[in-house]
N, CA and C atoms of all chains as a GROMACS GRO file, in nm:
protein
  618
    1MET      N    1  -0.511   1.233   2.305
    1MET     CA    2  -0.612   1.304   2.220
    1MET      C    3  -0.682   1.162   2.163
    2PRO      N    4  -0.821   1.158   2.154
    2PRO     CA    5  -0.906   1.021   2.122
    2PRO      C    6  -0.911   1.066   1.951
    3VAL      N    7  -0.935   0.941   1.939
    3VAL     CA    8  -0.903   0.944   1.754
    3VAL      C    9  -1.061   0.875   1.737
    4ILE      N   10  -1.130   0.927   1.690
    4ILE     CA   11  -1.282   0.814   1.648
    4ILE      C   12  -1.280   0.769   1.485
    5ALA      N   13  -1.257   0.662   1.527
    5ALA     CA   14  -1.262   0.584   1.362
    5ALA      C   15  -1.428   0.587   1.316
    6VAL      N   16  -1.446   0.617   1.199
    6VAL     CA   17  -1.584   0.585   1.151
    6VAL      C   18  -1.565   0.504   1.030
    7MET      N   19  -1.586   0.404   1.049
    7MET     CA   20  -1.572   0.310   0.899
    7MET      C   21  -1.701   0.216   0.830
    8TYR      N   22  -1.729   0.278   0.710
    8TYR     CA   23  -1.822   0.192   0.654
    8TYR      C   24  -1.791   0.074   0.558
    9PRO      N   25  -1.838  -0.032   0.615
    9PRO     CA   26  -1.817  -0.155   0.548
    9PRO      C   27  -1.850  -0.167   0.383
   10SER      N   28  -1.810  -0.214   0.329
   10SER     CA   29  -1.838  -0.259   0.187
   10SER      C   30  -1.881  -0.356   0.180
   11THR      N   31  -2.032  -0.367   0.119
   11THR     CA   32  -2.110  -0.473   0.099
   11THR      C   33  -2.182  -0.497  -0.040
   12GLU      N   34  -2.208  -0.573  -0.068
   12GLU     CA   35  -2.230  -0.580  -0.205
   12GLU      C   36  -2.344  -0.519  -0.259
   13GLY      N   37  -2.366  -0.460  -0.366
   13GLY     CA   38  -2.466  -0.366  -0.379
   13GLY      C   39  -2.507  -0.252  -0.343
   14MET      N   40  -2.417  -0.202  -0.217
   14MET     CA   41  -2.404  -0.095  -0.177
   14MET      C   42  -2.408   0.069  -0.240
   15ARG      N   43  -2.457   0.150  -0.168
   15ARG     CA   44  -2.447   0.284  -0.235
   15ARG      C   45  -2.382   0.392  -0.111
   16PHE      N   46  -2.279   0.433  -0.198
   16PHE     CA   47  -2.184   0.515  -0.139
   16PHE      C   48  -2.178   0.643  -0.233
   17ASP      N   49  -2.206   0.769  -0.205
   17ASP     CA   50  -2.198   0.883  -0.297
   17ASP      C   51  -2.071   0.949  -0.234
   18GLU      N   52  -1.951   0.928  -0.294
   18GLU     CA   53  -1.825   0.993  -0.216
   18GLU      C   54  -1.840   1.151  -0.258
   19THR      N   55  -1.897   1.180  -0.362
   19THR     CA   56  -1.872   1.332  -0.416
   19THR      C   57  -1.991   1.398  -0.290
   20TYR      N   58  -2.070   1.339  -0.264
   20TYR     CA   59  -2.158   1.421  -0.173
   20TYR      C   60  -2.106   1.410  -0.018
   21TYR      N   61  -2.020   1.299   0.008
   21TYR     CA   62  -1.950   1.267   0.106
   21TYR      C   63  -1.842   1.370   0.120
   22MET      N   64  -1.786   1.400   0.045
   22MET     CA   65  -1.667   1.488   0.040
   22MET      C   66  -1.688   1.650   0.027
   23GLN      N   67  -1.798   1.657  -0.029
   23GLN     CA   68  -1.858   1.782  -0.070
   23GLN      C   69  -1.957   1.859   0.010
   24SER      N   70  -1.995   1.774   0.071
   24SER     CA   71  -2.098   1.823   0.173
   24SER      C   72  -2.127   1.745   0.312
   25HIS      N   73  -2.098   1.658   0.307
   25HIS     CA   74  -2.112   1.578   0.478
   25HIS      C   75  -1.956   1.615   0.552
   26ILE      N   76  -1.837   1.612   0.464
   26ILE     CA   77  -1.726   1.654   0.551
   26ILE      C   78  -1.742   1.798   0.608
   27PRO      N   79  -1.772   1.904   0.482
   27PRO     CA   80  -1.762   2.047   0.541
   27PRO      C   81  -1.870   2.090   0.661
   28LEU      N   82  -2.017   1.976   0.618
   28LEU     CA   83  -2.070   1.962   0.776
   28LEU      C   84  -2.019   1.959   0.908
   29VAL      N   85  -1.969   1.810   0.903
   29VAL     CA   86  -1.878   1.806   1.004
   29VAL      C   87  -1.775   1.882   1.082
   30LEU      N   88  -1.685   1.924   0.983
   30LEU     CA   89  -1.580   2.039   1.001
   30LEU      C   90  -1.633   2.164   1.094
   31GLN      N   91  -1.764   2.249   1.017
   31GLN     CA   92  -1.802   2.334   1.031
   31GLN      C   93  -1.861   2.328   1.155
   32ARG      N   94  -1.914   2.218   1.208
   32ARG     CA   95  -2.006   2.206   1.329
   32ARG      C   96  -1.910   2.141   1.456
   33TRP      N   97  -1.801   2.086   1.437
   33TRP     CA   98  -1.732   2.023   1.512
   33TRP      C   99  -1.574   2.109   1.544
   34GLN      N  100  -1.514   2.177   1.427
   34GLN     CA  101  -1.392   2.221   1.438
   34GLN      C  102  -1.374   2.357   1.597
   35PRO      N  103  -1.541   2.395   1.610
   35PRO     CA  104  -1.502   2.483   1.690
   35PRO      C  105  -1.551   2.435   1.848
   36LEU      N  106  -1.571   2.319   1.839
   36LEU     CA  107  -1.608   2.213   1.947
   36LEU      C  108  -1.467   2.123   2.020
   37GLY      N  109  -1.366   2.138   1.912
   37GLY     CA  110  -1.287   2.039   1.972
   37GLY      C  111  -1.216   1.916   1.874
   38LEU      N  112  -1.223   1.925   1.748
   38LEU     CA  113  -1.205   1.856   1.627
   38LEU      C  114  -1.095   1.937   1.590
   39THR      N  115  -0.949   1.879   1.603
   39THR     CA  116  -0.823   1.917   1.542
   39THR      C  117  -0.793   1.820   1.423
   40ASP      N  118  -0.836   1.746   1.382
   40ASP     CA  119  -0.796   1.677   1.284
   40ASP      C  120  -0.892   1.562   1.192
   41LEU      N  121  -0.893   1.559   1.092
   41LEU     CA  122  -0.993   1.455   1.009
   41LEU      C  123  -0.926   1.404   0.922
   42GLN      N  124  -0.912   1.278   0.893
   42GLN     CA  125  -0.836   1.198   0.764
   42GLN      C  126  -0.914   1.108   0.712
   43VAL      N  127  -0.940   1.078   0.585
   43VAL     CA  128  -1.031   1.009   0.520
   43VAL      C  129  -0.963   0.909   0.445
   44LEU      N  130  -0.971   0.788   0.445
   44LEU     CA  131  -0.918   0.664   0.357
   44LEU      C  132  -0.996   0.608   0.261
   45ARG      N  133  -0.962   0.610   0.162
   45ARG     CA  134  -1.085   0.546   0.046
   45ARG      C  135  -0.991   0.390   0.030
   46GLY      N  136  -1.088   0.278   0.090
   46GLY     CA  137  -1.055   0.160   0.056
   46GLY      C  138  -1.050   0.105  -0.094
   47ILE      N  139  -0.955   0.048  -0.132
   47ILE     CA  140  -0.906  -0.014  -0.307
   47ILE      C  141  -0.878  -0.151  -0.267
   48PRO      N  142  -0.876  -0.198  -0.439
   48PRO     CA  143  -0.856  -0.347  -0.414
   48PRO      C  144  -0.733  -0.399  -0.395
   49GLY      N  145  -0.700  -0.506  -0.310
   49GLY     CA  146  -0.547  -0.534  -0.309
   49GLY      C  147  -0.499  -0.568  -0.439
   50PRO      N  148  -0.338  -0.601  -0.401
   50PRO     CA  149  -0.279  -0.632  -0.494
   50PRO      C  150  -0.315  -0.810  -0.594
   51ASP      N  151  -0.423  -0.820  -0.480
   51ASP     CA  152  -0.460  -0.968  -0.544
   51ASP      C  153  -0.593  -0.951  -0.587
   52GLY      N  154  -0.630  -0.810  -0.603
   52GLY     CA  155  -0.765  -0.802  -0.604
   52GLY      C  156  -0.909  -0.790  -0.529
   53ALA      N  157  -0.843  -0.801  -0.462
   53ALA     CA  158  -0.902  -0.830  -0.279
   53ALA      C  159  -1.050  -0.733  -0.256
   54THR      N  160  -1.150  -0.727  -0.226
   54THR     CA  161  -1.218  -0.603  -0.194
   54THR      C  162  -1.201  -0.590  -0.054
   55PRO      N  163  -1.183  -0.431  -0.060
   55PRO     CA  164  -1.177  -0.357   0.069
   55PRO      C  165  -1.295  -0.410   0.189
   56THR      N  166  -1.235  -0.390   0.350
   56THR     CA  167  -1.330  -0.482   0.420
   56THR      C  168  -1.417  -0.342   0.467
   57TYR      N  169  -1.394  -0.228   0.415
   57TYR     CA  170  -1.456  -0.044   0.448
   57TYR      C  171  -1.426   0.028   0.272
   58THR      N  172  -1.551   0.055   0.274
   58THR     CA  173  -1.559   0.149   0.142
   58THR      C  174  -1.483   0.264   0.171
   59LEU      N  175  -1.473   0.310   0.309
   59LEU     CA  176  -1.409   0.460   0.321
   59LEU      C  177  -1.411   0.447   0.480
   60MET      N  178  -1.329   0.522   0.525
   60MET     CA  179  -1.262   0.521   0.691
   60MET      C  180  -1.255   0.708   0.712
   61ALA      N  181  -1.311   0.729   0.804
   61ALA     CA  182  -1.277   0.853   0.836
   61ALA      C  183  -1.193   0.844   1.006
   62PHE      N  184  -1.108   0.937   1.012
   62PHE     CA  185  -1.022   0.936   1.143
   62PHE      C  186  -1.025   1.088   1.227
   63LEU      N  187  -1.180   1.122   1.312
   63LEU     CA  188  -1.132   1.214   1.369
   63LEU      C  189  -1.097   1.231   1.526
   64THR      N  190  -1.012   1.351   1.501
   64THR     CA  191  -0.894   1.376   1.631
   64THR      C  192  -0.970   1.451   1.721
   65PHE      N  193  -1.018   1.457   1.877
   65PHE     CA  194  -1.051   1.568   1.933
   65PHE      C  195  -0.957   1.583   2.022
   66GLY      N  196  -0.960   1.711   2.090
   66GLY     CA  197  -0.852   1.764   2.216
   66GLY      C  198  -0.873   1.624   2.345
   67SER      N  199  -0.987   1.611   2.340
   67SER     CA  200  -1.020   1.546   2.460
   67SER      C  201  -1.131   1.458   2.434
   68MET      N  202  -1.172   1.363   2.533
   68MET     CA  203  -1.278   1.236   2.501
   68MET      C  204  -1.447   1.379   2.575
   69ASP      N  205  -1.424   1.437   2.665
   69ASP     CA  206  -1.530   1.528   2.716
   69ASP      C  207  -1.539   1.619   2.563
   70GLN      N  208  -1.472   1.678   2.495
   70GLN     CA  209  -1.487   1.747   2.393
   70GLN      C  210  -1.606   1.671   2.308
   71PHE      N  211  -1.536   1.550   2.263
   71PHE     CA  212  -1.625   1.486   2.158
   71PHE      C  213  -1.734   1.448   2.193
   72LYS      N  214  -1.786   1.472   2.351
   72LYS     CA  215  -1.891   1.374   2.393
   72LYS      C  216  -2.021   1.556   2.364
   73ASP      N  217  -1.915   1.622   2.425
   73ASP     CA  218  -2.033   1.775   2.412
   73ASP      C  219  -2.065   1.753   2.256
   74ALA      N  220  -1.962   1.775   2.161
   74ALA     CA  221  -1.964   1.813   2.030
   74ALA      C  222  -2.089   1.714   1.972
   75ALA      N  223  -2.068   1.620   2.018
   75ALA     CA  224  -2.182   1.482   1.968
   75ALA      C  225  -2.302   1.530   2.021
   76ALA      N  226  -2.296   1.576   2.148
   76ALA     CA  227  -2.448   1.577   2.212
   76ALA      C  228  -2.502   1.721   2.155
   77GLN      N  229  -2.394   1.801   2.117
   77GLN     CA  230  -2.488   1.936   2.017
   77GLN      C  231  -2.530   1.933   1.896
   78HIS      N  232  -2.404   1.825   1.836
   78HIS     CA  233  -2.478   1.832   1.680
   78HIS      C  234  -2.472   1.672   1.610
   79GLY      N  235  -2.442   1.565   1.743
   79GLY     CA  236  -2.456   1.423   1.671
   79GLY      C  237  -2.581   1.400   1.550
   80THR      N  238  -2.685   1.420   1.645
   80THR     CA  239  -2.810   1.387   1.586
   80THR      C  240  -2.802   1.466   1.447
   81GLU      N  241  -2.790   1.610   1.402
   81GLU     CA  242  -2.749   1.661   1.283
   81GLU      C  243  -2.700   1.567   1.147
   82ILE      N  244  -2.581   1.583   1.213
   82ILE     CA  245  -2.460   1.486   1.134
   82ILE      C  246  -2.480   1.337   1.098
   83PHE      N  247  -2.556   1.253   1.219
   83PHE     CA  248  -2.559   1.138   1.147
   83PHE      C  249  -2.746   1.132   1.102
   84ALA      N  250  -2.775   1.219   1.060
   84ALA     CA  251  -2.922   1.204   0.977
   84ALA      C  252  -2.861   1.237   0.865
   85ASP      N  253  -2.730   1.312   0.856
   85ASP     CA  254  -2.687   1.368   0.715
   85ASP      C  255  -2.617   1.199   0.662
   86ILE      N  256  -2.617   1.122   0.738
   86ILE     CA  257  -2.547   0.982   0.653
   86ILE      C  258  -2.644   0.919   0.583
   87PRO      N  259  -2.781   0.883   0.589
   87PRO     CA  260  -2.841   0.839   0.467
   87PRO      C  261  -2.851   0.908   0.341
   88ASN      N  262  -2.785   1.043   0.322
   88ASN     CA  263  -2.766   1.098   0.236
   88ASN      C  264  -2.682   1.075   0.129
   89PHE      N  265  -2.561   0.979   0.157
   89PHE     CA  266  -2.460   0.947   0.070
   89PHE      C  267  -2.420   0.802   0.090
   90THR      N  268  -2.513   0.738   0.202
   90THR     CA  269  -2.495   0.551   0.194
   90THR      C  270  -2.609   0.534   0.230
   91ASP      N  271  -2.640   0.359   0.190
   91ASP     CA  272  -2.720   0.312   0.317
   91ASP      C  273  -2.678   0.201   0.400
   92THR      N  274  -2.510   0.222   0.414
   92THR     CA  275  -2.462   0.138   0.509
   92THR      C  276  -2.430   0.201   0.632
   93THR      N  277  -2.434   0.134   0.732
   93THR     CA  278  -2.400   0.187   0.880
   93THR      C  279  -2.297   0.184   0.922
   94PRO      N  280  -2.212   0.286   0.942
   94PRO     CA  281  -2.075   0.266   0.993
   94PRO      C  282  -2.042   0.204   1.108
   95VAL      N  283  -1.911   0.140   1.129
   95VAL     CA  284  -1.867   0.100   1.242
   95VAL      C  285  -1.811   0.194   1.312
   96LEU      N  286  -1.847   0.262   1.436
   96LEU     CA  287  -1.772   0.357   1.515
   96LEU      C  288  -1.649   0.271   1.625
   97GLN      N  289  -1.541   0.322   1.612
   97GLN     CA  290  -1.449   0.287   1.694
   97GLN      C  291  -1.385   0.408   1.769
   98PHE      N  292  -1.341   0.392   1.894
   98PHE     CA  293  -1.261   0.519   2.002
   98PHE      C  294  -1.149   0.443   1.978
   99ASN      N  295  -1.028   0.557   1.975
   99ASN     CA  296  -0.906   0.469   2.034
   99ASN      C  297  -0.793   0.595   2.060
  100ASP      N  298  -0.690   0.545   2.094
  100ASP     CA  299  -0.574   0.626   2.147
  100ASP      C  300  -0.476   0.625   2.051
  101LYS      N  301  -0.422   0.756   2.006
  101LYS     CA  302  -0.291   0.721   1.903
  101LYS      C  303  -0.164   0.702   1.994
  102VAL      N  304  -0.093   0.581   1.948
  102VAL     CA  305   0.027   0.529   2.030
  102VAL      C  306   0.139   0.527   1.991
  103GLY      N  307   0.142   0.556   1.840
  103GLY     CA  308   0.266   0.572   1.743
  103GLY      C  309   0.220   0.663   1.639
  104MET      N  310  -0.069   0.815  -0.274
  104MET     CA  311   0.044   0.742  -0.194
  104MET      C  312  -0.046   0.601  -0.122
  105PRO      N  313  -0.009   0.490  -0.125
  105PRO     CA  314  -0.115   0.389  -0.076
  105PRO      C  315  -0.082   0.401   0.047
  106VAL      N  316  -0.176   0.364   0.128
  106VAL     CA  317  -0.203   0.355   0.273
  106VAL      C  318  -0.250   0.210   0.324
  107ILE      N  319  -0.156   0.110   0.379
  107ILE     CA  320  -0.213  -0.021   0.384
  107ILE      C  321  -0.272  -0.010   0.549
  108ALA      N  322  -0.364  -0.083   0.549
  108ALA     CA  323  -0.416  -0.079   0.696
  108ALA      C  324  -0.385  -0.216   0.735
  109VAL      N  325  -0.342  -0.248   0.869
  109VAL     CA  326  -0.342  -0.373   0.936
  109VAL      C  327  -0.429  -0.350   1.053
  110MET      N  328  -0.517  -0.434   1.067
  110MET     CA  329  -0.630  -0.418   1.194
  110MET      C  330  -0.643  -0.562   1.239
  111TYR      N  331  -0.622  -0.522   1.374
  111TYR     CA  332  -0.608  -0.664   1.456
  111TYR      C  333  -0.742  -0.676   1.522
  112PRO      N  334  -0.830  -0.776   1.499
  112PRO     CA  335  -0.962  -0.771   1.561
  112PRO      C  336  -0.951  -0.832   1.718
  113SER      N  337  -1.057  -0.750   1.772
  113SER     CA  338  -1.063  -0.799   1.906
  113SER      C  339  -1.149  -0.903   1.955
  114THR      N  340  -1.104  -1.015   2.001
  114THR     CA  341  -1.208  -1.134   2.031
  114THR      C  342  -1.148  -1.185   2.158
  115GLU      N  343  -1.328  -1.230   2.197
  115GLU     CA  344  -1.278  -1.240   2.376
  115GLU      C  345  -1.139  -1.327   2.383
  116GLY      N  346  -1.082  -1.345   2.514
  116GLY     CA  347  -0.975  -1.406   2.564
  116GLY      C  348  -0.892  -1.379   2.448
  117MET      N  349  -0.848  -1.324   2.379
  117MET     CA  350  -0.734  -1.306   2.276
  117MET      C  351  -0.617  -1.240   2.346
  118ARG      N  352  -0.502  -1.270   2.275
  118ARG     CA  353  -0.379  -1.222   2.346
  118ARG      C  354  -0.319  -1.121   2.257
  119PHE      N  355  -0.279  -1.007   2.329
  119PHE     CA  356  -0.202  -0.910   2.216
  119PHE      C  357  -0.078  -0.829   2.306
  120ASP      N  358   0.008  -0.885   2.273
  120ASP     CA  359   0.131  -0.832   2.382
  120ASP      C  360   0.170  -0.686   2.348
  121GLU      N  361   0.120  -0.600   2.375
  121GLU     CA  362   0.133  -0.426   2.282
  121GLU      C  363   0.295  -0.386   2.352
  122THR      N  364   0.364  -0.430   2.445
  122THR     CA  365   0.519  -0.435   2.464
  122THR      C  366   0.613  -0.504   2.372
  123TYR      N  367   0.575  -0.595   2.319
  123TYR     CA  368   0.623  -0.665   2.214
  123TYR      C  369   0.605  -0.594   2.107
  124TYR      N  370   0.483  -0.574   2.091
  124TYR     CA  371   0.447  -0.497   1.913
  124TYR      C  372   0.526  -0.387   1.932
  125MET      N  373   0.527  -0.274   2.033
  125MET     CA  374   0.580  -0.169   1.998
  125MET      C  375   0.751  -0.157   1.994
  126GLN      N  376   0.769  -0.238   2.108
  126GLN     CA  377   0.935  -0.251   2.143
  126GLN      C  378   0.981  -0.355   2.024
  127SER      N  379   0.939  -0.438   1.977
  127SER     CA  380   0.997  -0.499   1.863
  127SER      C  381   0.930  -0.509   1.746
  128HIS      N  382   0.814  -0.535   1.720
  128HIS     CA  383   0.766  -0.582   1.586
  128HIS      C  384   0.764  -0.438   1.495
  129ILE      N  385   0.734  -0.316   1.574
  129ILE     CA  386   0.698  -0.190   1.474
  129ILE      C  387   0.867  -0.154   1.458
  130PRO      N  388   0.978  -0.169   1.524
  130PRO     CA  389   1.116  -0.137   1.509
  130PRO      C  390   1.114  -0.213   1.380
  131LEU      N  391   1.116  -0.352   1.371
  131LEU     CA  392   1.115  -0.450   1.272
  131LEU      C  393   1.057  -0.439   1.141
  132VAL      N  394   0.945  -0.350   1.137
  132VAL     CA  395   0.868  -0.293   1.015
  132VAL      C  396   1.002  -0.182   0.988
  133LEU      N  397   1.007  -0.085   1.068
  133LEU     CA  398   1.063   0.020   1.019
  133LEU      C  399   1.215  -0.004   0.966
  134GLN      N  400   1.291  -0.082   1.030
  134GLN     CA  401   1.407  -0.111   0.969
  134GLN      C  402   1.391  -0.185   0.840
  135ARG      N  403   1.308  -0.260   0.837
  135ARG     CA  404   1.309  -0.347   0.674
  135ARG      C  405   1.244  -0.231   0.560
  136TRP      N  406   1.119  -0.184   0.614
  136TRP     CA  407   1.049  -0.127   0.510
  136TRP      C  408   1.078   0.058   0.434
  137GLN      N  409   1.149   0.124   0.575
  137GLN     CA  410   1.162   0.239   0.552
  137GLN      C  411   1.275   0.245   0.465
  138PRO      N  412   1.373   0.194   0.411
  138PRO     CA  413   1.438   0.197   0.325
  138PRO      C  414   1.414   0.157   0.167
  139LEU      N  415   1.253   0.102   0.186
  139LEU     CA  416   1.206   0.034   0.064
  139LEU      C  417   1.081   0.108   0.073
  140GLY      N  418   1.072   0.227   0.086
  140GLY     CA  419   0.926   0.352   0.020
  140GLY      C  420   0.864   0.372   0.187
  141LEU      N  421   0.867   0.273   0.301
  141LEU     CA  422   0.743   0.339   0.395
  141LEU      C  423   0.821   0.479   0.442
  142THR      N  424   0.726   0.549   0.407
  142THR     CA  425   0.716   0.699   0.469
  142THR      C  426   0.655   0.739   0.568
  143ASP      N  427   0.584   0.668   0.661
  143ASP     CA  428   0.464   0.684   0.760
  143ASP      C  429   0.389   0.605   0.832
  144LEU      N  430   0.434   0.596   0.972
  144LEU     CA  431   0.355   0.432   1.034
  144LEU      C  432   0.288   0.496   1.142
  145GLN      N  433   0.165   0.508   1.141
  145GLN     CA  434   0.064   0.532   1.256
  145GLN      C  435   0.002   0.416   1.323
  146VAL      N  436  -0.008   0.423   1.439
  146VAL     CA  437  -0.082   0.327   1.511
  146VAL      C  438  -0.162   0.378   1.645
  147LEU      N  439  -0.298   0.299   1.594
  147LEU     CA  440  -0.411   0.340   1.697
  147LEU      C  441  -0.451   0.261   1.790
  148ARG      N  442  -0.476   0.257   1.924
  148ARG     CA  443  -0.528   0.135   2.046
  148ARG      C  444  -0.686   0.172   2.060
  149GLY      N  445  -0.716   0.055   2.000
  149GLY     CA  446  -0.870   0.065   2.060
  149GLY      C  447  -0.914   0.063   2.214
  150ILE      N  448  -0.996   0.171   2.209
  150ILE     CA  449  -1.014   0.203   2.375
  150ILE      C  450  -1.200   0.196   2.382
  151PRO      N  451  -1.269   0.176   2.462
  151PRO     CA  452  -1.439   0.150   2.512
  151PRO      C  453  -1.465   0.250   2.491
  152GLY      N  454  -1.598   0.252   2.385
  152GLY     CA  455  -1.644   0.380   2.356
  152GLY      C  456  -1.724   0.462   2.497
  153PRO      N  457  -1.779   0.544   2.466
  153PRO     CA  458  -1.850   0.616   2.574
  153PRO      C  459  -1.933   0.557   2.638
  154ASP      N  460  -2.002   0.456   2.604
  154ASP     CA  461  -2.119   0.366   2.656
  154ASP      C  462  -2.026   0.254   2.709
  155GLY      N  463  -1.920   0.218   2.664
  155GLY     CA  464  -1.836   0.109   2.720
  155GLY      C  465  -1.790  -0.010   2.591
  156ALA      N  466  -1.857   0.014   2.482
  156ALA     CA  467  -1.867  -0.061   2.403
  156ALA      C  468  -1.720  -0.148   2.375
  157THR      N  469  -1.716  -0.245   2.333
  157THR     CA  470  -1.556  -0.316   2.311
  157THR      C  471  -1.545  -0.263   2.188
  158PRO      N  472  -1.381  -0.195   2.141
  158PRO     CA  473  -1.365  -0.183   2.018
  158PRO      C  474  -1.353  -0.296   1.943
  159THR      N  475  -1.408  -0.302   1.800
  159THR     CA  476  -1.377  -0.375   1.706
  159THR      C  477  -1.242  -0.435   1.699
  160TYR      N  478  -1.144  -0.369   1.682
  160TYR     CA  479  -1.018  -0.366   1.667
  160TYR      C  480  -0.902  -0.315   1.805
  161THR      N  481  -0.851  -0.442   1.838
  161THR     CA  482  -0.745  -0.385   1.932
  161THR      C  483  -0.694  -0.279   1.882
  162LEU      N  484  -0.615  -0.298   1.817
  162LEU     CA  485  -0.493  -0.228   1.752
  162LEU      C  486  -0.508  -0.195   1.618
  163MET      N  487  -0.489  -0.073   1.520
  163MET     CA  488  -0.473  -0.050   1.382
  163MET      C  489  -0.356   0.008   1.361
  164ALA      N  490  -0.327  -0.066   1.281
  164ALA     CA  491  -0.164   0.014   1.224
  164ALA      C  492  -0.199   0.067   1.064
  165PHE      N  493  -0.106   0.198   1.041
  165PHE     CA  494  -0.126   0.259   0.917
  165PHE      C  495   0.010   0.285   0.846
  166LEU      N  496   0.019   0.207   0.764
  166LEU     CA  497   0.149   0.207   0.666
  166LEU      C  498   0.170   0.272   0.547
  167THR      N  499   0.213   0.394   0.566
  167THR     CA  500   0.218   0.467   0.404
  167THR      C  501   0.326   0.448   0.313
  168PHE      N  502   0.289   0.370   0.187
  168PHE     CA  503   0.438   0.359   0.109
  168PHE      C  504   0.418   0.487  -0.013
  169GLY      N  505   0.573   0.520  -0.058
  169GLY     CA  506   0.567   0.612  -0.176
  169GLY      C  507   0.472   0.584  -0.301
  170SER      N  508   0.449   0.438  -0.336
  170SER     CA  509   0.392   0.391  -0.418
  170SER      C  510   0.320   0.239  -0.423
  171MET      N  511   0.234   0.205  -0.490
  171MET     CA  512   0.207   0.046  -0.441
  171MET      C  513   0.352  -0.039  -0.513
  172ASP      N  514   0.372  -0.004  -0.590
  172ASP     CA  515   0.501  -0.104  -0.650
  172ASP      C  516   0.618  -0.090  -0.558
  173GLN      N  517   0.626   0.008  -0.477
  173GLN     CA  518   0.716   0.000  -0.341
  173GLN      C  519   0.660  -0.078  -0.227
  174PHE      N  520   0.544  -0.088  -0.214
  174PHE     CA  521   0.511  -0.155  -0.126
  174PHE      C  522   0.486  -0.296  -0.185
  175LYS      N  523   0.481  -0.335  -0.281
  175LYS     CA  524   0.483  -0.465  -0.359
  175LYS      C  525   0.636  -0.549  -0.343
  176ASP      N  526   0.712  -0.425  -0.368
  176ASP     CA  527   0.894  -0.473  -0.333
  176ASP      C  528   0.902  -0.509  -0.183
  177ALA      N  529   0.845  -0.441  -0.150
  177ALA     CA  530   0.881  -0.417   0.022
  177ALA      C  531   0.818  -0.512   0.078
  178ALA      N  532   0.698  -0.588   0.050
  178ALA     CA  533   0.666  -0.713   0.090
  178ALA      C  534   0.726  -0.847   0.016
  179ALA      N  535   0.766  -0.849  -0.088
  179ALA     CA  536   0.836  -0.973  -0.112
  179ALA      C  537   0.980  -0.981  -0.057
  180GLN      N  538   1.048  -0.886  -0.038
  180GLN     CA  539   1.172  -0.895  -0.007
  180GLN      C  540   1.119  -0.961   0.164
  181HIS      N  541   1.042  -0.858   0.244
  181HIS     CA  542   1.069  -0.896   0.395
  181HIS      C  543   0.936  -0.934   0.431
  182GLY      N  544   0.808  -0.948   0.380
  182GLY     CA  545   0.688  -0.980   0.404
  182GLY      C  546   0.727  -1.095   0.487
  183THR      N  547   0.752  -1.219   0.440
  183THR     CA  548   0.765  -1.328   0.496
  183THR      C  549   0.804  -1.335   0.646
  184GLU      N  550   0.918  -1.239   0.678
  184GLU     CA  551   0.988  -1.237   0.778
  184GLU      C  552   0.911  -1.160   0.917
  185ILE      N  553   0.820  -1.029   0.839
  185ILE     CA  554   0.715  -0.973   0.954
  185ILE      C  555   0.627  -1.019   0.968
  186PHE      N  556   0.546  -1.097   0.869
  186PHE     CA  557   0.421  -1.148   0.890
  186PHE      C  558   0.478  -1.292   0.992
  187ALA      N  559   0.571  -1.311   0.997
  187ALA     CA  560   0.630  -1.466   1.055
  187ALA      C  561   0.655  -1.410   1.230
  188ASP      N  562   0.655  -1.291   1.222
  188ASP     CA  563   0.657  -1.238   1.398
  188ASP      C  564   0.559  -1.184   1.421
  189ILE      N  565   0.429  -1.195   1.376
  189ILE     CA  566   0.286  -1.178   1.411
  189ILE      C  567   0.294  -1.274   1.529
  190PRO      N  568   0.281  -1.362   1.566
  190PRO     CA  569   0.213  -1.489   1.636
  190PRO      C  570   0.328  -1.454   1.736
  191ASN      N  571   0.429  -1.406   1.759
  191ASN     CA  572   0.510  -1.335   1.876
  191ASN      C  573   0.448  -1.226   1.978
  192PHE      N  574   0.324  -1.174   1.910
  192PHE     CA  575   0.273  -1.057   1.989
  192PHE      C  576   0.110  -1.119   1.994
  193THR      N  577   0.036  -1.168   1.911
  193THR     CA  578  -0.076  -1.200   1.926
  193THR      C  579  -0.111  -1.318   1.866
  194ASP      N  580  -0.242  -1.366   1.870
  194ASP     CA  581  -0.321  -1.538   1.816
  194ASP      C  582  -0.436  -1.492   1.734
  195THR      N  583  -0.436  -1.334   1.729
  195THR     CA  584  -0.532  -1.306   1.618
  195THR      C  585  -0.478  -1.289   1.467
  196THR      N  586  -0.555  -1.324   1.355
  196THR     CA  587  -0.488  -1.246   1.246
  196THR      C  588  -0.585  -1.125   1.183
  197PRO      N  589  -0.451  -1.059   1.176
  197PRO     CA  590  -0.514  -0.908   1.106
  197PRO      C  591  -0.584  -0.887   0.982
  198VAL      N  592  -0.680  -0.802   0.963
  198VAL     CA  593  -0.755  -0.814   0.821
  198VAL      C  594  -0.660  -0.657   0.781
  199LEU      N  595  -0.634  -0.702   0.679
  199LEU     CA  596  -0.552  -0.590   0.590
  199LEU      C  597  -0.624  -0.516   0.487
  200GLN      N  598  -0.624  -0.389   0.460
  200GLN     CA  599  -0.693  -0.334   0.364
  200GLN      C  600  -0.616  -0.212   0.293
  201PHE      N  601  -0.593  -0.187   0.154
  201PHE     CA  602  -0.541  -0.108   0.096
  201PHE      C  603  -0.609   0.025   0.062
  202ASN      N  604  -0.592   0.118   0.086
  202ASN     CA  605  -0.644   0.280   0.049
  202ASN      C  606  -0.564   0.383   0.013
  203ASP      N  607  -0.633   0.460  -0.076
  203ASP     CA  608  -0.589   0.572  -0.079
  203ASP      C  609  -0.633   0.677  -0.002
  204LYS      N  610  -0.567   0.791   0.034
  204LYS     CA  611  -0.577   0.884   0.119
  204LYS      C  612  -0.667   0.988   0.060
  205VAL      N  613  -0.764   1.036   0.114
  205VAL     CA  614  -0.822   1.157  -0.008
  205VAL      C  615  -0.896   1.282   0.055
  206GLY      N  616  -0.830   1.265   0.188
  206GLY     CA  617  -0.882   1.378   0.277
  206GLY      C  618  -0.793   1.410   0.397
   0.00000   0.00000   0.00000
């Protein structure tokens, strides 16, 4: 089952509205994509390391789909709407990465 | 509960021995750190996107500890040994990031 990682780089002076993200963006993603094969969604918030280091990513989301074909179909149907919502909570561009869960 | 992300960047000509990683490195991490508060370990392997794009990270591991103090203690006791094992499976340096699970 493919896991799509959506990783928002942490940059100086960036804007990231976590309240909007959690209360509006994530519900939109779930509403559109759960009926199309999204089976799990996890969110990690980057925090400073023990040495105070800034995290590379402000936030990372991991979306598990039943199959890559399901993801492609979900993206084709609602990707435009979901991606158009990103500027409502951040001015950074997320890094997307596709993965297989191996452990 | 803190989640430590260990992300191995994908670079041209890099070496990554996934067999060693899964059969020797991960068991070493579990053996040393489970008794010290490691409660979960997940591994994602980067795969090409639908457009054939190379993943940013060859592999990402996510280690959940009961608390940051437990992680600090675990790192103090066995970090040197575990980090010294990395050159046995790759010539890349992983990016470390600390996180809170928020969804």
